[in-house]
C-alpha positions in Angstrom: 0.0 0.0 0.0 3.0 2.3 0.5 3.8 2.0 -3.3 0.2 2.8 -4.1 0.3 5.9 -1.8 3.5 7.0 -3.5 1.9 6.7 -6.9 -1.1 8.7 -5.8 1.1 11.4 -4.3 2.6 11.9 -7.7 -0.8 12.9 -9.2 -2.0 16.5 -9.1 -4.7 15.8 -6.5 -6.2 18.3 -4.0 -5.0 18.3 -0.4 -8.4 16.8 0.6 -8.0 13.9 -1.8 -4.4 13.3 -0.7 -5.5 13.2 2.9 -8.3 10.8 2.0 -6.0 8.4 0.3 -3.4 8.6 3.1 -6.1 7.6 5.5 -7.7 5.0 3.2 -4.5 3.2 2.5 -2.6 3.8 5.8 -0.8 1.1 7.7 -3.6 1.0 10.2 -6.0 0.1 7.4 -4.1 -3.1 6.4 -6.6 -5.4 8.3 -9.6 -3.7 6.8 -8.2 -3.7 3.3 -7.1 -7.4 3.6 -10.6 -8.3 4.8 -12.2 -6.5 1.9 -9.8 -8.2 -0.6 -10.6 -11.6 0.9 -14.4 -11.2 0.9 -15.0 -8.9 -2.1 -11.8 -9.3 -4.1 -11.1 -5.7 -4.6 -11.1 -2.2 -3.2 -12.2 0.6 -5.5 -12.4 4.4 -5.2 -12.2 7.4 -7.4 -9.4 10.0 -7.7 -10.3 13.3 -9.4 -7.5 14.7 -11.6 -8.9 18.1 -12.3 -12.5 17.3 -13.2 -11.8 13.8 -14.6 -12.5 10.9 -12.4 -10.0 8.1 -12.4 -10.6 4.6 -10.9 -8.2 3.5 -8.2 -8.5 -0.3 -7.9 -6.6 -2.6 -5.6 -7.2 -6.3 -6.2 -5.6 -9.7 -5.7 -3.1 -10.9 -8.4 -3.7 -14.3 -9.8 
């Protein structure tokens, strides 16, 4: 998740979005993210680059 956060920090996101992703993918969220991956198979959210929504998708590799 640290690599994902690093990639998201490279995008021109607002401070609010950066804070949201930092919390969503923080080390304290590992258990929650792992549970969601195990039960649903993915975690999805949107990042807005300007006015364009971009899907951020974390999923299990096969």
